[in-house]
MARVOKE-678501 format. One record per residue: z, y, x of N, C-alpha, C, O, CB in turn; residue in three letters; residue number from 0. Coordinates in Angstrom, 1 decimal. Glycine has a CB too. Layout:
N
> Z;Y;X;Z;Y;X;Z;Y;X;Z;Y;X;Z;Y;X;ALA;NUM
...
//
This chain:
188
> 192.6;86.1;107.9;194.1;85.7;107.9;194.9;87.0;107.8;196.0;87.0;107.2;194.4;84.9;109.2;ILE;0
> 194.5;88.0;108.5;195.3;89.3;108.5;195.3;90.1;107.2;196.2;90.7;106.9;194.9;90.1;109.7;MET;1
> 194.2;90.0;106.5;194.0;90.8;105.3;194.6;90.2;104.1;193.9;89.7;103.2;192.5;91.1;105.1;ASN;2
> 195.9;90.2;104.1;196.7;89.7;102.9;197.5;90.9;102.4;198.0;91.7;103.1;197.6;88.5;103.3;LYS;3
> 197.6;90.9;101.1;198.4;92.0;100.4;199.8;92.1;101.0;200.2;93.3;101.2;198.4;91.7;98.9;ARG;4
> 200.5;91.0;101.2;201.9;91.1;101.7;201.9;91.7;103.1;202.8;92.5;103.4;202.5;89.7;101.7;ALA;5
> 200.9;91.4;103.9;200.9;92.0;105.3;200.5;93.4;105.2;201.2;94.2;105.9;199.8;91.2;106.1;ILE;6
> 199.6;93.8;104.4;199.2;95.2;104.2;200.4;96.1;103.7;200.6;97.2;104.1;198.0;95.4;103.3;ASN;7
> 201.1;95.5;102.7;202.3;96.2;102.2;203.3;96.4;103.3;203.9;97.5;103.4;203.0;95.4;101.1;GLU;8
> 203.5;95.4;104.2;204.5;95.5;105.3;204.0;96.5;106.3;204.9;97.2;106.8;204.6;94.1;106.0;LYS;9
> 202.7;96.6;106.5;202.2;97.6;107.5;202.6;99.0;107.0;203.1;99.8;107.7;200.7;97.5;107.6;ILE;10
> 202.4;99.3;105.7;202.7;100.6;105.1;204.2;100.8;105.2;204.7;101.9;105.5;202.2;100.7;103.7;VAL;11
> 205.0;99.8;104.8;206.5;100.0;104.8;207.0;100.3;106.2;207.8;101.2;106.4;207.2;98.7;104.3;GLU;12
> 206.5;99.6;107.2;206.9;99.8;108.6;206.5;101.2;109.0;207.3;101.9;109.7;206.3;98.7;109.5;GLU;13
> 205.3;101.6;108.7;204.9;102.9;109.0;205.8;104.0;108.4;206.2;105.0;109.0;203.4;103.2;108.6;TRP;14
> 206.1;103.8;107.1;207.0;104.8;106.4;208.3;104.8;107.1;208.9;105.9;107.2;207.1;104.4;104.9;GLN;15
> 208.9;103.7;107.5;210.2;103.6;108.1;210.2;104.2;109.5;211.2;104.9;109.9;210.7;102.2;108.1;ASP;16
> 209.2;103.9;110.3;209.3;104.2;111.7;208.3;105.3;112.2;208.6;105.8;113.3;209.0;103.0;112.4;LYS;17
> 207.2;105.6;111.5;206.2;106.4;112.2;205.6;107.5;111.2;204.6;108.0;111.6;205.1;105.6;112.7;ALA;18
> 206.2;107.7;110.1;205.5;108.6;109.1;205.4;110.0;109.5;204.6;110.8;108.9;206.3;108.5;107.8;ASN;19
> 206.0;110.4;110.6;205.9;111.8;111.0;204.9;111.9;112.2;204.6;113.0;112.7;207.2;112.3;111.5;GLU;20
> 204.3;110.8;112.6;203.3;110.8;113.7;202.0;110.3;113.3;201.8;109.5;112.3;203.9;109.9;114.8;ARG;21
> 201.0;110.8;114.0;199.6;110.3;113.8;199.6;108.8;114.3;200.3;108.5;115.3;198.5;111.1;114.5;LYS;22
> 199.0;108.0;113.6;199.0;106.5;113.9;197.7;105.9;113.8;196.9;106.2;113.0;200.0;105.8;113.0;THR;23
> 197.4;105.0;114.7;196.2;104.1;114.7;196.6;102.8;114.3;197.6;102.2;114.8;195.5;104.1;116.1;VAL;24
> 196.0;102.2;113.3;196.2;100.9;112.8;195.0;100.0;113.1;193.9;100.4;112.6;196.6;100.8;111.3;ILE;25
> 195.2;99.0;113.8;194.0;98.1;114.1;193.9;97.0;113.0;194.9;96.4;112.7;194.2;97.4;115.5;PHE;26
> 192.7;96.9;112.5;192.4;96.0;111.4;191.4;94.9;111.9;190.6;95.1;112.8;191.9;96.7;110.2;CYS;27
> 191.4;93.8;111.2;190.6;92.7;111.7;189.1;92.8;111.2;188.2;92.3;111.9;191.1;91.4;111.1;SER;28
> 188.9;93.5;110.1;187.5;93.7;109.6;187.4;95.1;108.9;188.5;95.8;108.7;187.1;92.6;108.6;THR;29
> 186.2;95.5;108.5;186.1;96.7;107.8;186.8;96.6;106.4;187.4;97.6;106.0;184.6;97.1;107.6;ILE;30
> 186.6;95.5;105.8;187.3;95.3;104.5;188.8;95.4;104.6;189.4;95.9;103.8;186.9;93.9;103.9;VAL;31
> 189.3;94.8;105.7;190.8;94.9;106.0;191.2;96.4;106.1;192.2;96.8;105.6;191.1;94.1;107.3;HIS;32
> 190.4;97.2;106.8;190.7;98.6;107.0;190.7;99.3;105.7;191.6;100.1;105.4;189.7;99.3;108.0;ALA;33
> 189.7;99.0;104.8;189.7;99.6;103.5;190.9;99.2;102.6;191.5;100.0;101.9;188.4;99.2;102.7;GLN;34
> 191.3;97.9;102.7;192.4;97.4;102.0;193.7;98.1;102.4;194.6;98.3;101.6;192.5;95.9;102.1;ASP;35
> 193.9;98.3;103.7;195.1;99.0;104.3;195.1;100.4;103.8;196.1;100.9;103.4;195.1;98.9;105.8;VAL;36
> 193.9;101.1;103.8;193.8;102.4;103.2;194.2;102.5;101.8;195.0;103.4;101.4;192.4;103.0;103.4;CYS;37
> 193.7;101.5;101.0;194.1;101.5;99.6;195.6;101.3;99.4;196.2;101.8;98.5;193.3;100.3;98.9;ASP;38
> 196.2;100.5;100.3;197.7;100.3;100.2;198.4;101.6;100.5;199.4;101.9;99.8;198.1;99.1;101.2;GLU;39
> 198.0;102.3;101.5;198.6;103.6;101.7;198.5;104.5;100.5;199.4;105.2;100.2;197.9;104.3;103.0;PHE;40
> 197.3;104.5;99.9;197.1;105.4;98.7;198.1;104.9;97.6;198.7;105.8;96.9;195.7;105.3;98.2;ARG;41
> 198.2;103.6;97.4;199.1;103.2;96.3;200.5;103.5;96.6;201.3;103.9;95.6;199.0;101.6;96.1;ARG;42
> 201.0;103.5;97.8;202.4;103.7;98.1;202.7;105.2;98.1;203.8;105.6;97.9;202.7;103.2;99.5;LYS;43
> 201.7;106.1;98.3;201.9;107.5;98.5;201.5;108.4;97.3;201.9;109.5;97.3;201.2;108.0;99.7;ASN;44
> 200.8;107.8;96.3;200.2;108.7;95.3;201.3;109.4;94.5;201.1;110.6;94.1;199.3;107.8;94.4;ILE;45
> 202.4;108.8;94.1;203.4;109.4;93.3;204.0;110.6;94.0;204.3;111.6;93.4;204.4;108.4;92.8;ARG;46
> 204.3;110.4;95.3;204.9;111.5;96.1;204.0;112.7;96.1;204.4;113.8;96.0;205.2;111.0;97.5;THR;47
> 202.7;112.4;96.4;201.7;113.5;96.5;201.5;114.2;95.1;201.4;115.4;95.1;200.4;113.0;97.0;GLU;48
> 201.5;113.5;94.1;201.4;114.1;92.7;202.6;115.0;92.5;202.5;116.1;91.9;201.3;113.0;91.6;ILE;49
> 203.8;114.5;92.8;205.0;115.3;92.7;204.9;116.7;93.4;205.3;117.7;92.9;206.2;114.6;93.2;GLY;50
> 204.3;116.6;94.7;204.2;117.9;95.4;203.2;118.8;94.7;203.5;120.0;94.7;203.7;117.5;96.9;ARG;51
> 202.1;118.3;94.2;201.1;119.1;93.5;201.8;119.8;92.3;201.6;121.0;92.1;199.9;118.3;93.2;ILE;52
> 202.5;118.9;91.5;203.0;119.4;90.3;204.1;120.5;90.5;204.2;121.4;89.7;203.6;118.3;89.5;LEU;53
> 204.8;120.5;91.6;205.8;121.5;91.9;205.2;122.9;92.0;205.9;123.9;91.7;206.6;121.1;93.1;LYS;54
> 203.9;122.9;92.4;203.3;124.2;92.6;202.4;124.7;91.4;201.8;125.7;91.5;202.4;124.1;93.8;ASN;55
> 202.5;124.0;90.3;201.7;124.4;89.1;202.6;125.3;88.2;203.8;125.2;88.3;201.2;123.2;88.4;LEU;56
> 202.0;126.0;87.4;202.7;127.0;86.5;203.1;126.4;85.2;203.7;127.1;84.4;201.8;128.2;86.2;LYS;57
> 202.9;125.1;85.0;203.2;124.5;83.7;204.7;124.0;83.7;205.3;123.8;84.7;202.3;123.3;83.5;TYR;58
> 205.1;123.8;82.4;206.5;123.2;82.2;206.3;121.7;82.4;205.6;121.1;81.6;207.0;123.6;80.7;ASN;59
> 207.0;121.2;83.3;206.8;119.8;83.7;208.1;119.0;83.7;209.1;119.4;84.2;206.2;119.7;85.1;ILE;60
> 208.0;117.9;83.0;209.1;116.9;83.0;208.7;115.8;84.0;207.6;115.2;83.8;209.5;116.3;81.6;PHE;61
> 209.4;115.5;85.0;209.0;114.6;86.1;210.1;113.5;86.3;211.2;113.9;86.7;208.7;115.3;87.4;TRP;62
> 209.7;112.3;86.1;210.6;111.2;86.4;209.7;110.1;87.0;208.9;109.5;86.3;211.4;110.7;85.1;LYS;63
> 209.9;109.8;88.2;209.0;108.9;88.9;209.8;108.0;89.9;210.6;108.5;90.7;207.9;109.6;89.7;SER;64
> 209.6;106.7;89.8;210.3;105.8;90.7;209.6;104.4;90.7;209.2;104.0;89.6;211.8;105.7;90.4;SER;65
> 209.6;103.8;91.8;209.2;102.4;91.9;210.4;101.5;91.8;210.3;100.3;91.8;208.4;102.1;93.1;ASP;66
> 211.6;102.1;91.7;212.8;101.3;91.6;213.2;101.1;90.1;213.4;102.0;89.4;214.0;102.1;92.3;ASN;67
> 213.2;99.8;89.7;213.4;99.4;88.3;214.8;99.9;87.8;214.9;100.3;86.6;213.3;98.0;88.2;ALA;68
> 215.8;100.0;88.7;217.1;100.5;88.2;217.1;102.0;87.9;217.7;102.4;86.9;218.2;100.2;89.3;LYS;69
> 216.3;102.7;88.6;216.2;104.2;88.4;215.3;104.5;87.2;215.6;105.4;86.4;215.7;104.9;89.6;ILE;70
> 214.2;103.7;87.1;213.3;104.1;86.0;213.5;103.3;84.7;212.7;103.4;83.8;211.9;103.8;86.5;SER;71
> 214.6;102.6;84.6;215.0;101.9;83.4;215.2;102.9;82.2;215.7;104.0;82.4;216.2;101.1;83.6;PHE;72
> 214.7;102.5;81.0;214.8;103.4;79.9;216.1;103.1;79.2;216.4;102.0;78.7;213.6;103.2;78.9;ILE;73
> 217.0;104.1;79.1;218.3;104.0;78.4;218.2;104.2;76.9;218.9;103.5;76.1;219.3;104.9;79.0;ASP;74
> 217.4;105.1;76.5;217.3;105.5;75.1;215.9;105.5;74.6;215.1;106.5;75.0;218.0;106.9;74.8;ASP;75
> 215.5;104.5;73.9;214.1;104.4;73.5;213.6;105.4;72.6;212.4;105.8;72.6;213.8;103.0;72.9;TYR;76
> 214.5;105.9;71.7;214.1;107.0;70.8;213.8;108.3;71.6;212.8;109.0;71.3;215.3;107.3;69.8;ASN;77
> 214.7;108.6;72.6;214.4;109.8;73.4;213.1;109.6;74.2;212.3;110.5;74.3;215.6;110.0;74.3;GLN;78
> 212.9;108.4;74.7;211.7;108.1;75.5;210.5;108.3;74.6;209.5;109.0;75.0;211.7;106.6;76.0;TYR;79
> 210.5;107.7;73.4;209.3;107.9;72.5;209.1;109.3;72.1;208.0;109.8;72.0;209.5;107.0;71.2;ALA;80
> 210.2;110.1;71.9;210.1;111.5;71.5;209.5;112.3;72.7;208.7;113.1;72.5;211.5;112.0;71.1;ASP;81
> 210.0;112.0;73.9;209.5;112.7;75.1;208.0;112.5;75.2;207.2;113.4;75.5;210.2;112.3;76.3;THR;82
> 207.6;111.2;75.1;206.2;110.9;75.2;205.3;111.5;74.1;204.3;112.1;74.4;206.0;109.3;75.2;MET;83
> 205.7;111.4;72.9;204.9;111.9;71.8;204.8;113.5;71.8;203.9;114.1;71.2;205.4;111.5;70.5;SER;84
> 205.8;114.1;72.5;205.8;115.6;72.6;205.2;116.1;73.9;205.1;117.3;74.1;207.2;116.1;72.4;ASN;85
> 204.7;115.2;74.7;204.1;115.6;75.9;202.6;115.7;75.7;202.0;115.1;74.8;204.3;114.5;77.0;SER;86
> 201.9;116.6;76.5;200.5;116.7;76.5;199.8;115.8;77.4;198.7;115.3;77.1;200.1;118.2;76.8;LYS;87
> 200.4;115.5;78.5;199.9;114.6;79.5;200.9;113.6;80.0;202.1;114.0;80.1;199.3;115.4;80.8;ILE;88
> 200.5;112.4;80.2;201.4;111.4;80.8;200.7;110.8;82.0;199.6;110.2;81.8;201.9;110.2;79.7;TRP;89
> 201.2;111.0;83.2;200.5;110.5;84.4;200.9;109.0;84.5;202.1;108.7;84.6;200.9;111.3;85.6;ILE;90
> 200.0;108.2;84.6;200.2;106.7;84.7;199.5;106.2;85.9;198.3;106.0;85.9;199.8;106.0;83.4;SER;91
> 200.3;105.9;86.9;199.8;105.4;88.2;200.0;103.8;88.2;200.9;103.3;87.6;200.4;106.0;89.4;THR;92
> 199.1;103.1;89.0;199.3;101.7;89.0;200.6;101.3;89.6;201.3;102.0;90.4;198.2;101.1;89.8;PRO;93
> 201.0;100.1;89.2;202.2;99.5;89.8;202.0;99.3;91.3;200.8;99.2;91.7;202.6;98.1;89.1;ALA;94
> 203.0;99.1;92.1;202.8;98.9;93.6;201.9;97.8;93.9;201.3;97.8;95.0;204.1;98.7;94.2;PRO;95
> 201.7;96.8;93.1;200.8;95.7;93.3;199.4;95.9;92.8;198.6;95.1;92.8;201.4;94.4;92.8;PHE;96
> 199.2;97.2;92.3;197.8;97.6;91.9;197.5;97.3;90.5;196.4;97.7;90.0;196.9;96.9;92.7;GLY;97
> 198.3;96.7;89.7;198.1;96.4;88.3;198.4;97.6;87.4;199.3;98.4;87.8;198.8;95.2;87.8;ASP;98
> 197.8;97.8;86.3;198.1;98.8;85.3;199.3;98.3;84.5;199.2;97.2;83.9;196.9;99.2;84.4;ILE;99
> 200.3;99.1;84.3;201.5;98.7;83.6;201.2;98.6;82.1;200.3;99.3;81.6;202.6;99.8;83.8;SER;100
> 201.9;97.7;81.4;201.8;97.6;80.0;202.2;98.9;79.3;201.8;99.1;78.1;202.6;96.4;79.5;ALA;101
> 202.9;99.7;80.0;203.3;101.0;79.4;202.1;101.9;79.0;202.2;102.8;78.2;204.2;101.8;80.4;ARG;102
> 200.9;101.6;79.6;199.7;102.3;79.2;199.4;102.3;77.7;198.9;103.2;77.2;198.5;101.8;80.0;ILE;103
> 199.8;101.2;77.1;199.5;101.1;75.6;200.4;102.0;74.9;200.0;102.6;73.8;199.8;99.6;75.1;PHE;104
> 201.7;102.2;75.4;202.6;103.2;74.7;202.0;104.6;74.9;202.0;105.4;74.0;204.0;103.1;75.4;GLU;105
> 201.5;104.9;76.1;200.9;106.2;76.4;199.7;106.5;75.5;199.6;107.5;74.9;200.6;106.4;77.9;VAL;106
> 198.8;105.5;75.5;197.6;105.7;74.7;197.9;105.8;73.2;197.1;106.5;72.5;196.7;104.5;75.0;LEU;107
> 198.9;105.2;72.7;199.3;105.3;71.3;200.0;106.5;70.9;200.2;106.9;69.8;200.1;104.1;70.9;SER;108
> 200.6;107.2;71.9;201.5;108.3;71.6;200.8;109.6;71.2;201.5;110.5;70.6;202.3;108.6;72.9;SER;109
> 199.6;109.8;71.5;198.9;111.0;71.2;198.8;112.0;72.4;198.0;112.9;72.4;199.6;111.8;70.1;GLY;110
> 199.5;111.7;73.5;199.3;112.5;74.7;198.2;111.9;75.5;197.7;110.8;75.2;200.6;112.6;75.5;CYS;111
> 197.7;112.6;76.5;196.6;112.2;77.3;197.1;111.4;78.5;197.9;111.9;79.2;195.7;113.3;77.7;VAL;112
> 196.5;110.2;78.6;196.8;109.4;79.8;196.0;109.9;81.0;194.8;109.8;80.9;196.6;107.8;79.5;ALA;113
> 196.6;110.4;82.0;196.0;110.8;83.2;196.2;109.8;84.3;197.3;109.5;84.7;196.5;112.3;83.7;LEU;114
> 195.1;109.1;84.7;195.2;107.9;85.5;194.3;108.0;86.7;193.3;108.7;86.7;194.8;106.7;84.7;VAL;115
> 194.7;107.4;87.8;193.8;107.3;89.0;192.5;106.5;88.6;192.5;105.8;87.6;194.4;106.8;90.2;PRO;116
> 191.5;106.7;89.4;190.2;106.0;89.1;190.4;104.6;88.5;191.1;103.8;89.1;189.4;105.9;90.4;THR;117
> 189.8;104.4;87.4;190.0;103.2;86.6;189.2;102.0;87.2;188.0;102.1;87.4;189.6;103.4;85.1;VAL;118
> 189.9;101.0;87.6;189.2;99.8;88.1;188.3;99.2;87.0;188.7;99.2;85.9;190.2;98.7;88.7;PRO;119
> 187.2;98.7;87.4;186.2;98.1;86.5;186.8;97.1;85.5;186.4;97.1;84.4;185.1;97.5;87.2;GLU;120
> 187.7;96.3;86.0;188.3;95.2;85.2;189.1;95.8;84.0;189.5;95.0;83.1;189.1;94.3;86.0;GLN;121
> 189.4;97.1;84.0;190.2;97.7;82.9;189.4;98.5;82.0;189.9;99.2;81.1;191.3;98.5;83.5;PHE;122
> 188.0;98.6;82.2;187.2;99.4;81.3;187.2;99.1;79.9;187.0;100.0;79.0;185.7;99.3;81.8;TYR;123
> 187.6;97.9;79.5;187.7;97.6;78.1;188.8;98.3;77.4;188.9;98.5;76.2;187.7;96.1;77.8;ASP;124
> 189.9;98.6;78.2;191.1;99.3;77.7;191.0;100.8;78.0;191.1;101.6;77.1;192.3;98.7;78.3;ILE;125
> 190.8;101.1;79.2;190.8;102.5;79.7;189.3;103.0;79.7;188.5;102.5;80.5;191.5;102.7;81.0;LEU;126
> 189.0;104.0;78.9;187.7;104.5;78.9;187.7;106.0;79.3;188.0;106.9;78.5;187.1;104.4;77.4;LYS;127
> 187.4;106.3;80.6;187.5;107.7;81.1;186.7;108.7;80.2;185.6;108.5;79.8;186.9;107.7;82.5;PRO;128
> 187.4;109.8;79.9;186.9;110.9;79.1;186.7;110.5;77.6;186.0;111.2;76.9;185.6;111.4;79.7;ASP;129
> 187.2;109.3;77.3;187.2;108.9;75.9;188.6;108.7;75.4;189.0;109.3;74.4;186.3;107.6;75.7;ILE;130
> 189.4;107.8;76.1;190.8;107.7;75.7;191.7;108.0;76.9;193.0;107.8;76.7;191.0;106.2;75.2;ASN;131
> 191.2;108.4;78.0;192.1;108.8;79.1;191.2;109.7;80.0;190.0;109.9;79.8;192.6;107.5;79.9;CYS;132
> 191.9;110.3;81.0;191.2;111.2;82.0;191.6;110.6;83.3;192.8;110.3;83.6;191.6;112.7;81.8;VAL;133
> 190.6;110.4;84.1;190.9;109.8;85.5;190.7;110.9;86.5;190.0;111.8;86.4;189.9;108.6;85.8;GLU;134
> 191.5;110.7;87.6;191.4;111.5;88.8;191.2;110.7;90.0;191.5;109.5;90.0;192.7;112.4;89.0;PHE;135
> 190.6;111.3;91.1;190.4;110.5;92.3;191.7;110.2;93.0;192.6;111.0;93.0;189.4;111.3;93.2;ASP;136
> 191.7;109.0;93.6;192.9;108.6;94.4;193.3;109.6;95.5;194.5;109.7;95.8;192.7;107.2;95.0;TYR;137
> 192.3;110.3;96.0;192.6;111.2;97.1;193.2;112.5;96.5;193.6;113.4;97.3;191.4;111.5;97.9;ASP;138
> 193.3;112.6;95.2;193.9;113.7;94.4;193.1;115.0;94.6;193.6;116.1;94.3;195.3;114.0;94.9;LEU;139
> 191.9;115.0;95.1;191.1;116.2;95.3;190.8;116.9;94.0;190.5;118.1;94.0;189.8;115.8;96.0;SER;140
> 190.7;116.2;92.9;190.4;116.8;91.6;191.6;116.8;90.6;191.5;117.1;89.5;189.3;116.1;91.0;ASP;141
> 192.8;116.4;91.1;194.0;116.2;90.3;194.4;117.5;89.5;194.5;117.5;88.3;195.2;115.8;91.1;PHE;142
> 194.5;118.6;90.3;194.9;119.9;89.7;193.8;120.3;88.6;194.2;120.8;87.6;195.1;121.0;90.7;LYS;143
> 192.6;120.2;89.0;191.5;120.5;88.1;191.6;119.7;86.8;191.4;120.3;85.7;190.1;120.3;88.7;GLU;144
> 191.9;118.4;86.8;192.0;117.6;85.6;193.2;118.0;84.8;193.1;118.1;83.6;192.2;116.1;86.0;LYS;145
> 194.4;118.3;85.4;195.5;118.8;84.7;195.2;120.1;84.0;195.5;120.3;82.8;196.7;119.0;85.7;VAL;146
> 194.5;121.0;84.7;194.1;122.3;84.1;193.2;122.1;82.9;193.4;122.7;81.9;193.5;123.2;85.1;ASP;147
> 192.2;121.2;83.1;191.3;120.9;82.0;192.0;120.4;80.7;191.7;120.9;79.6;190.2;119.9;82.4;LEU;148
> 192.9;119.5;80.9;193.6;118.9;79.8;194.5;120.0;79.1;194.5;120.1;77.8;194.5;117.7;80.2;ILE;149
> 195.2;120.7;79.9;196.2;121.7;79.3;195.5;122.9;78.7;196.0;123.6;77.8;197.2;122.1;80.3;LEU;150
> 194.3;123.3;79.2;193.7;124.5;78.7;192.7;124.3;77.6;192.2;125.2;77.0;192.9;125.2;79.9;SER;151
> 192.4;123.0;77.3;191.4;122.7;76.3;192.0;121.8;75.2;192.0;120.6;75.3;190.1;122.0;76.9;ASN;152
> 192.5;122.4;74.2;193.3;121.7;73.1;192.4;120.7;72.4;192.8;119.6;72.0;194.0;122.6;72.2;SER;153
> 191.1;121.1;72.1;190.2;120.2;71.4;189.9;118.9;72.2;190.0;117.8;71.7;188.9;120.9;71.1;GLY;154
> 189.7;119.1;73.5;189.4;118.0;74.4;190.7;117.1;74.5;190.6;115.9;74.4;189.1;118.5;75.9;PHE;155
> 191.8;117.7;74.6;193.1;117.0;74.7;193.4;116.2;73.4;193.8;115.0;73.4;194.3;118.0;74.9;ARG;156
> 193.2;116.8;72.2;193.4;116.1;71.0;192.4;115.0;70.7;192.8;113.9;70.3;193.3;117.1;69.8;LYS;157
> 191.2;115.2;71.1;190.2;114.1;71.0;190.6;112.9;71.8;190.5;111.7;71.3;188.8;114.6;71.4;ASN;158
> 190.9;113.1;73.0;191.3;112.0;73.9;192.6;111.4;73.5;192.8;110.2;73.5;191.3;112.5;75.4;ILE;159
> 193.6;112.2;73.2;194.9;111.8;72.8;194.9;110.9;71.5;195.8;110.1;71.4;195.8;112.9;72.6;GLY;160
> 194.0;111.2;70.6;194.0;110.4;69.4;193.0;109.2;69.3;193.0;108.4;68.4;193.6;111.4;68.2;SER;161
> 192.1;109.1;70.3;191.1;108.1;70.3;191.7;106.7;70.2;191.2;105.9;69.4;190.2;108.2;71.6;TYR;162
> 192.6;106.3;71.0;193.2;105.0;71.0;193.7;104.6;69.7;193.4;103.5;69.1;194.2;104.8;72.1;PHE;163
> 194.6;105.4;69.1;195.2;105.1;67.8;194.1;105.0;66.7;194.3;104.3;65.7;196.2;106.1;67.4;SER;164
> 193.0;105.7;66.8;192.0;105.7;65.8;191.0;104.6;65.9;190.5;104.1;64.9;191.2;107.0;65.8;GLN;165
> 190.8;104.2;67.2;189.7;103.2;67.4;190.1;101.9;68.1;189.3;100.9;68.0;188.6;103.9;68.2;HIS;166
> 191.2;101.9;68.8;191.5;100.7;69.6;192.9;100.1;69.3;193.1;98.9;69.7;191.5;101.0;71.0;GLN;167
> 193.7;100.7;68.5;195.1;100.3;68.4;195.2;98.9;67.8;196.0;98.0;68.2;195.9;101.2;67.5;ALA;168
> 194.4;98.6;66.7;194.4;97.2;66.1;194.0;96.1;67.1;194.7;95.1;67.2;193.5;97.2;64.9;ASP;169
> 193.0;96.4;67.9;192.5;95.4;68.9;193.6;95.1;69.9;193.7;94.0;70.4;191.3;95.9;69.6;GLU;170
> 194.4;96.1;70.3;195.4;95.9;71.4;196.8;95.8;70.9;197.7;95.9;71.7;195.3;97.1;72.4;TYR;171
> 197.0;95.7;69.6;198.3;95.4;69.1;198.6;93.9;69.4;197.7;93.2;69.8;198.4;95.6;67.5;SER;172
> 199.9;93.5;69.3;200.2;92.1;69.6;199.4;91.1;68.7;198.8;90.2;69.3;201.7;91.8;69.3;TRP;173
> 199.2;91.3;67.4;198.4;90.4;66.6;196.9;90.5;67.1;196.2;89.5;67.1;198.5;90.8;65.1;PRO;174
> 196.4;91.7;67.4;195.1;91.8;67.9;194.8;91.1;69.2;193.8;90.4;69.4;194.7;93.3;68.1;GLY;175
> 195.8;91.2;70.1;195.6;90.5;71.4;195.7;89.0;71.2;195.0;88.2;71.9;196.8;90.9;72.4;ARG;176
> 196.6;88.5;70.2;196.7;87.1;69.9;195.4;86.6;69.4;194.9;85.5;69.8;197.8;86.9;68.9;ALA;177
> 194.7;87.3;68.5;193.4;86.9;67.9;192.4;86.8;69.1;191.6;85.8;69.1;192.9;87.9;66.9;LYS;178
> 192.4;87.7;70.0;191.4;87.7;71.1;191.7;86.5;72.0;190.8;85.8;72.4;191.5;89.0;71.9;LYS;179
> 193.0;86.2;72.3;193.3;85.0;73.1;192.9;83.7;72.4;192.3;82.8;73.0;194.8;85.0;73.4;LEU;180
> 193.1;83.6;71.1;192.7;82.4;70.3;191.2;82.3;70.4;190.7;81.2;70.5;193.2;82.5;68.8;ILE;181
> 190.5;83.4;70.2;189.1;83.3;70.3;188.6;82.8;71.6;187.6;82.0;71.7;188.5;84.7;70.0;SER;182
> 189.2;83.3;72.7;188.8;82.8;74.0;189.1;81.3;74.2;188.3;80.6;74.7;189.6;83.6;75.1;ILE;183
> 190.3;80.9;73.7;190.7;79.5;73.9;189.8;78.6;73.0;189.5;77.5;73.5;192.1;79.3;73.4;LEU;184
> 189.4;79.1;71.9;188.5;78.3;71.0;187.1;78.1;71.7;186.4;77.1;71.4;188.3;78.9;69.7;GLU;185
> 186.7;79.1;72.5;185.5;79.0;73.2;185.5;78.1;74.4;184.4;77.8;75.0;185.0;80.4;73.6;GLY;186
> 186.6;77.6;74.8;186.7;76.7;76.0;186.3;75.3;75.7;186.4;74.4;76.6;188.1;76.8;76.6;ILE;187
//
């Protein structure tokens, strides 16, 4: 009963509001519940921690991050597309509810490298670590190393950045997705 996404989100929100400067013990109903609460803390905090790491790197960084739709709304799509296509890395973290944003298709098509937290198994057909994206651990222990690898190795970066448009773009275009859906429906 206790291990519900909405409850776990509320636990993290209350901790952020009232206790984020203190060590805290959170009692959970099961081991799975404890893991799910830990995962929720990771989801809520990953962008902040990435921002802290990036501030200390020597690279030229454009940083715009928000879970607030009003702040992260795109005003100029041409500027957005230009920024993405001229970037070497685009960090794409899951939405607060844990899903991968549809924006990942824009990133994968742009030619820059999608740097993503550990890819959930259900997304392996789209995100292929070290083939069309680079993944980092949720605890960020290898994040700086992955950024350095992408930025220091232009061949690696170009291979990964171009893979989607060369091998997967047709399959994941709107017509390609429609064909796949029709195929699934015909099989029912």
